[in-house]
C-alpha positions in Angstrom: 94.4 112.9 117.6 95.4 109.4 116.4 98.9 108.8 115.4 98.3 105.5 113.4 98.6 107.0 109.9 100.8 110.6 110.5 104.1 110.9 108.5 107.2 109.9 110.5 108.0 113.5 109.9 104.4 114.5 111.8 105.4 112.0 114.6 108.9 113.7 115.3 107.2 117.0 116.2 104.2 115.3 118.4 107.2 114.0 120.6 109.5 116.8 120.2 106.8 119.2 121.6 105.9 116.9 124.3 102.3 115.9 122.7 103.1 112.7 123.1 105.9 110.8 124.2 108.2 108.6 123.1 107.6 105.4 124.8 103.6 106.4 124.4 104.1 106.5 120.2 106.3 103.0 120.6 103.7 101.4 122.2 100.6 102.5 120.5 102.5 100.9 117.3 103.3 97.7 119.2 99.5 97.5 120.2 98.7 97.6 117.0 100.9 94.9 115.7 100.0 93.2 118.3 96.4 93.5 117.2 96.5 93.9 113.4 99.4 92.5 112.1 98.3 88.4 112.0 96.2 89.3 108.8 99.4 90.5 107.0 102.5 88.8 108.7 104.7 92.1 108.1 106.3 92.5 110.9 108.1 89.5 111.8 111.1 90.0 113.8 109.9 92.3 117.4 112.1 93.7 119.6 110.0 95.5 121.4 112.0 95.4 125.0 114.7 97.0 123.6 113.3 99.6 121.8 110.9 100.4 125.4 114.1 101.1 126.9 115.3 103.6 124.4 112.2 104.9 124.4 112.0 105.6 127.9 115.9 106.9 127.6 114.6 109.5 124.6 111.6 110.8 126.9 114.6 111.4 129.7 116.5 113.6 127.0 116.3 117.3 126.6 117.4 117.8 123.4 114.7 116.5 121.0 115.8 118.5 118.2 117.2 114.9 116.0 115.1 115.2 112.8 113.3 110.9 113.6 113.2 111.8 117.3 111.1 109.2 119.0 109.6 107.6 115.7 108.9 104.0 115.9 110.6 102.1 112.9 111.0 98.9 111.9 113.0 98.2 109.1 113.7 95.3 106.0 115.2 92.2 107.4 118.5 92.3 105.6 119.8 94.7 107.6 122.1 93.7 110.4 120.5 94.9 113.8 122.7 93.9 116.6 121.3 91.9 118.7 118.8 90.1 115.5 119.3 87.4 112.7 119.4 88.8 109.7 118.0 85.4 107.9 117.2 86.8 104.3 114.7 83.7 104.2 117.3 81.3 105.7 116.2 78.6 108.5 120.2 78.3 109.2 120.6 81.6 109.7 117.1 81.6 112.4 119.0 81.7 115.6 122.2 83.3 114.9 122.0 87.2 116.4 124.5 89.8 114.2 127.0 91.1 116.5 127.0 95.0 114.5 124.6 97.2 113.0 124.3 98.4 109.3 125.8 101.1 108.9 122.3 102.4 107.7 120.6 101.5 111.3 123.4 103.4 112.8 122.6 106.6 111.3 118.5 106.2 111.7 119.1 105.5 115.5 121.3 108.6 115.7 118.7 110.6 113.8 116.5 109.3 116.9 114.6 106.8 115.6 113.5 103.6 117.7 113.8 100.3 116.1 111.7 97.9 117.3 111.5 94.9 114.6 112.0 93.8 111.2 110.1 93.0 108.2 109.6 90.5 105.8 111.3 89.4 102.5 111.3 86.5 99.5 114.3 84.3 100.1 117.9 85.7 99.0 115.4 89.3 98.3 115.1 87.5 95.0 111.0 87.7 94.1 108.1 89.9 93.4 106.4 88.9 96.6 107.5 88.4 100.4 107.9 85.2 101.6 110.2 82.2 103.2 110.4 78.9 105.0 111.2 81.2 107.9 108.8 84.2 108.9 105.9 82.6 106.5 104.0 84.6 103.6 103.2 88.3 103.7 100.3 89.9 102.3 99.0 93.7 101.2 96.9 95.2 103.3 94.9 96.5 100.6 93.9 92.9 99.9 95.0 89.5 101.7 95.0 87.7 98.5 97.3 90.1 96.7 101.0 90.2 97.6 102.8 93.8 99.4 105.5 92.8 96.8 109.3 92.1 97.0 111.9 92.6 98.0 110.9 94.9 100.9 107.2 93.7 100.7 106.8 93.5 104.5 108.0 96.8 105.2 105.2 98.6 102.7 103.1 96.6 104.2 103.6 97.7 107.6 103.6 101.5 107.0 100.4 101.3 104.7 98.3 99.2 107.8 99.6 101.7 110.3 101.6 99.2 111.6 104.9 101.1 111.9 106.2 104.7 111.8 108.7 104.9 109.0 111.1 101.7 107.0 113.9 101.5 105.4 114.4 98.7 102.1 116.9 98.2 99.4 116.6 98.1 95.5 118.3 96.1 92.4 115.0 95.2 90.7 112.3 97.6 92.1 112.8 95.7 95.8 111.9 99.2 97.3 109.8 100.8 94.1 107.3 97.7 93.4 106.2 97.2 97.2 105.6 101.0 97.4 103.7 101.0 93.8 101.6 97.9 95.3 100.7 98.9 98.7 100.4 102.8 98.1 102.7 104.3 99.9 106.2 106.7 99.4 109.7 104.7 98.1 112.4 106.2 97.0 115.5 104.4 95.1 118.5 106.5 95.8 121.4 107.1 93.3 123.7 104.0 93.5 126.9 104.6 96.2 124.8 107.4 97.5 123.4 105.3 100.9 126.1 103.2 102.3 124.8 99.6 104.3 128.2 97.8 105.1 126.8 96.1 108.3 128.3 92.7 110.5 131.6 91.8 108.8 130.7 88.0 109.7 128.1 88.3 106.7 128.3 91.8 105.0 129.4 92.3 101.9 132.8 94.6 102.1 132.4 95.1 98.6 128.6 95.2 97.8 126.3 94.7 94.6 126.3 96.6 91.8 123.0 98.1 91.3 121.8 97.6 94.9 120.9 100.4 97.2 119.7 101.0 100.1 116.4 103.7 100.9 113.5 104.9 102.8 109.6 104.3 102.4 107.3 106.8 103.8 104.0 107.5 104.1 105.1 111.3 102.6 107.6 113.0 100.4 108.7 114.4 103.1 109.4 111.0 105.5 111.9 110.9 102.1 113.4 113.8 102.1 114.2 113.6 105.8 115.5 109.8 105.5 118.1 110.9 102.6 119.5 113.7 104.7 119.6 111.3 107.7 121.0 108.2 105.7 122.9 109.9 102.7 126.6 110.3 102.5 130.3 108.2 102.3 130.9 105.0 104.5 132.1 106.9 107.8 134.4 104.3 108.2 136.3 104.8 105.5 136.3 108.2 104.6 136.2 111.3 105.8 134.6 112.8 102.6 131.4 114.9 102.8 128.3 115.0 101.0 126.5 118.2 98.8 124.1 116.8 96.8 122.1 119.7 94.5 119.0 121.3 96.0 115.9 120.4 93.1 115.6 122.6 90.1 112.1 124.0 90.3 110.2 125.7 93.7 106.6 124.8 92.1 104.7 123.3 89.7 104.3 125.8 87.0 108.5 125.5 86.7 108.7 122.3 86.1 109.8 120.2 83.4 108.0 116.7 82.7 108.1 113.9 80.1 105.9 111.0 80.7 106.9 107.6 79.0 103.5 105.8 79.9 104.2 102.1 77.8 106.1 100.9 75.9 105.1 98.7 72.7 106.7 95.0 73.5 106.9 95.5 77.0 103.7 94.4 79.0 101.8 97.4 81.0 97.9 96.9 81.8 95.7 99.3 80.2 94.5 101.1 83.6 98.5 101.5 84.4 99.0 103.8 81.4 96.0 105.5 81.3 96.2 106.3 85.1 99.8 108.0 84.3 98.6 109.8 80.8 95.5 111.0 83.5 98.7 112.4 85.3 100.1 114.3 82.9 97.0 115.9 81.4 96.2 116.9 85.0 99.5 118.4 85.7 99.3 120.3 82.6 96.3 121.8 83.8 98.3 123.3 86.2 100.8 124.8 84.4 103.2 121.7 84.1 105.7 121.9 81.0 104.5 118.2 79.6 106.1 116.1 77.3 104.3 112.9 76.4 106.9 111.8 74.0 110.6 112.8 75.1 112.8 110.2 75.9 116.8 109.7 75.9 118.8 108.5 73.3 119.0 105.0 73.3 117.1 101.8 72.4 114.6 100.7 75.4 114.9 97.0 74.5 118.3 97.3 74.4 118.8 99.4 77.2 116.6 97.1 79.3 119.0 93.7 77.9 121.8 95.3 79.1 120.4 95.8 82.3 119.5 92.8 82.8 122.8 91.2 81.8 124.1 93.9 84.2 121.3 92.9 87.0 122.7 88.6 86.7 126.2 89.5 86.7 125.5 91.5 89.8 124.3 88.8 92.1 126.1 86.6 91.1 128.6 86.7 93.8 125.7 85.8 96.0 125.1 82.3 94.2 126.4 79.0 96.1 128.0 76.2 93.5 124.4 74.5 93.8 122.7 77.6 92.3 125.4 78.0 89.4 125.5 74.3 88.7 121.3 74.3 88.7 121.9 77.2 86.4 124.3 75.8 84.0 122.0 72.9 83.6 119.3 74.9 82.3 121.9 76.7 80.2 122.7 73.4 78.2 118.7 73.1 77.3 118.2 76.6 77.0 116.5 77.5 73.5 118.4 80.1 71.4 115.0 81.4 70.6 114.1 82.1 74.2 114.3 85.8 74.4 112.8 86.2 77.8 114.0 88.0 81.0 115.1 85.1 82.9 117.1 83.9 79.3 119.2 87.0 78.9 119.9 86.6 82.0 120.6 82.5 82.4 123.6 83.5 79.6 125.7 85.6 81.7 126.5 82.4 83.3 130.2 82.3 81.9 130.6 85.6 81.0 134.2 86.8 80.9 135.5 89.8 82.8 136.8 91.1 79.5 132.9 90.6 78.1 131.5 92.0 81.4 133.4 95.6 80.7 131.9 95.8 77.7 128.5 95.7 78.7 129.7 98.0 82.0 131.2 100.5 79.1 128.0 100.5 77.2 126.0 100.6 80.5 128.2 104.4 81.1 127.6 106.0 77.7 124.0 105.3 78.1 124.3 106.5 82.0 125.5 109.4 80.0 122.7 109.8 77.6 120.2 110.1 80.6 122.4 113.1 81.9 121.6 114.6 78.9 118.3 114.2 78.7 118.0 115.6 82.4 119.6 118.7 81.2 116.0 119.5 79.1 113.8 117.7 81.6 113.3 117.7 85.2 112.0 114.4 85.8 110.6 111.4 83.9 107.3 110.1 85.0 106.6 106.6 83.8 105.3 103.1 85.5 107.0 101.5 88.6 105.5 98.2 87.6 103.4 96.6 84.8 100.8 96.1 87.2 98.6 96.9 90.3 99.3 94.1 93.5 100.3 90.5 91.8 97.9 87.8 93.4 99.8 85.3 95.9 102.1 82.9 94.1 104.2 80.5 95.1 104.9 77.9 92.4 107.8 76.6 91.5 111.0 78.9 90.9 110.1 82.7 89.6 111.6 81.7 86.5 109.7 78.6 86.2 106.0 81.2 86.8 104.0 82.8 83.9 101.5 85.4 84.5 98.9 87.0 82.1 99.0 91.2 81.5 96.5 92.4 79.3 96.1 88.9 77.9 99.3 88.1 76.4 101.0 85.4 78.5 104.9 86.6 79.3 107.9 85.2 81.9 107.3 86.4 85.4 109.9 88.2 85.1 109.6 89.9 81.9 108.2 92.2 84.1 111.4 93.7 84.9 111.0 96.3 82.4 110.4 99.5 83.9 111.8 98.9 87.7 115.1 98.3 85.4 115.0 101.5 82.7 116.5 103.9 85.2 117.9 101.5 88.0 120.3 99.7 86.1 121.9 102.7 85.2 122.2 104.0 88.6 120.0 106.7 88.5 117.5 107.9 91.3 114.1 106.9 91.5 111.0 107.9 93.9 107.6 106.3 94.2 104.3 108.7 95.0 100.7 107.0 94.7 99.2 108.2 92.1 95.6 106.3 92.0 93.6 103.2 93.1 92.7 100.4 90.5 88.8 99.8 89.6 89.3 96.3 91.4 90.7 98.4 94.5 94.7 98.1 94.5 97.1 101.3 94.5 98.8 102.4 91.9 102.0 104.7 92.3 104.3 106.7 89.5 107.4 106.3 89.0 109.8 109.7 89.2 113.1 109.7 87.9 115.9 112.0 87.9 119.5 112.5 86.7 122.2 111.1 88.7 122.2 112.4 92.4 119.4 114.4 91.3 117.6 112.7 94.3 116.4 115.8 95.6 114.7 116.2 92.4 112.8 113.8 92.2 111.6 113.3 96.2 110.4 116.8 95.9 108.7 116.2 92.6 107.0 113.8 94.5 106.2 116.2 97.5 104.5 118.3 94.8 102.4 115.5 93.1 101.2 114.6 96.4 99.8 118.4 97.4 98.5 118.2 93.6 97.1 115.0 92.9 97.0 112.7 95.7 99.1 111.6 98.7 98.8 108.6 100.8 95.8 106.9 102.0 95.0 103.8 104.1 93.7 101.1 102.9 89.8 100.2 103.9 89.6 98.5 106.7 92.6 99.6 108.8 
């Protein structure tokens, strides 16, 4: 059996039943990286020798019951792995190995995963693409002229191309969900705070970042479910609390209550994406699913989106250097009052007071409760993961300077934050599953959102869609 495109759960079972050794499986993926990664530049940090030593140790271990036992795994470059650098795209960090692995890495290894490399990201994890001065540009295995997304772009590309068995990424503005959508794989953005990620104290934020989460990517919904059980739970360094997530609220398609939000006036979504989502709704309805194409949470979508943008900019302001802040101040000085782009809304947060932020946060929690009420009536909300399929490579200027065209409409590059932000900004879980392929041959994903701590519900819905609609398909030529 060729293991290349199997799910992580299937790979673990092969090792557990001794159909393949952990070292044999690892060498299979290492050989694929060495033979094929030059086409997409996804696995940019390689830790093959240590991984082989770990795989040999696992092969000699009698107890092989761990859920990810022997699964060759790569992780997003921003995770701290002891002995490897964490650069986030900055050349100054290239030769500085960290001294402690992130909690997520430790939990993956305790679950039997064999980490053998790290995958590419944009500088400071802040782009729809994945390129940086340290490791160069990653490409989409479906079409190398297009990006695999950002900021977990190398993660999704490596999975889609069959260069790894499992991946983890992070998400503040779609950084798991958009690459999963661009590359045709599964991805899960958890409920905020559910998966801790403190790493090396020398470089890791002790407080974390508002909205930002970590989560899994895989080639099946089952991979996401296993990873959730492995990685979720309070920070073990700080608390002895345990986690008890609610079970999915349905057992099959006919129990499922689905709201579908295919497009939004004033927010660019290409027609093919919206049509494919409505086609999915029709297909689910024919299979007995309760579907509404009009049900929405009771808030103004534009106001909710703009609030997310303000909170997003405030959240990641802690990462900004003094030089970046000064450059933003100069842009703000000449910003026209008429500019309502995403970048302009975020830029105006530069001098916000803490009292003003508390008011924004209060409104966020009010609308979060509105979403909670909505999900008492509906199990999940299906919407686009992003407004378009995978974007062509763009490295001209800063992201805030770029323009793109969607359905003939010229918009700012970052105005595509609407679909990732509408749910992510309110701390809700969101799972992306493959939905189809465009006429141009690029994958499209559906975003499945649910209530706070409804992570098992959104992943279970993805599993139902995987069986009833479509699952992972390898890109042609891989």
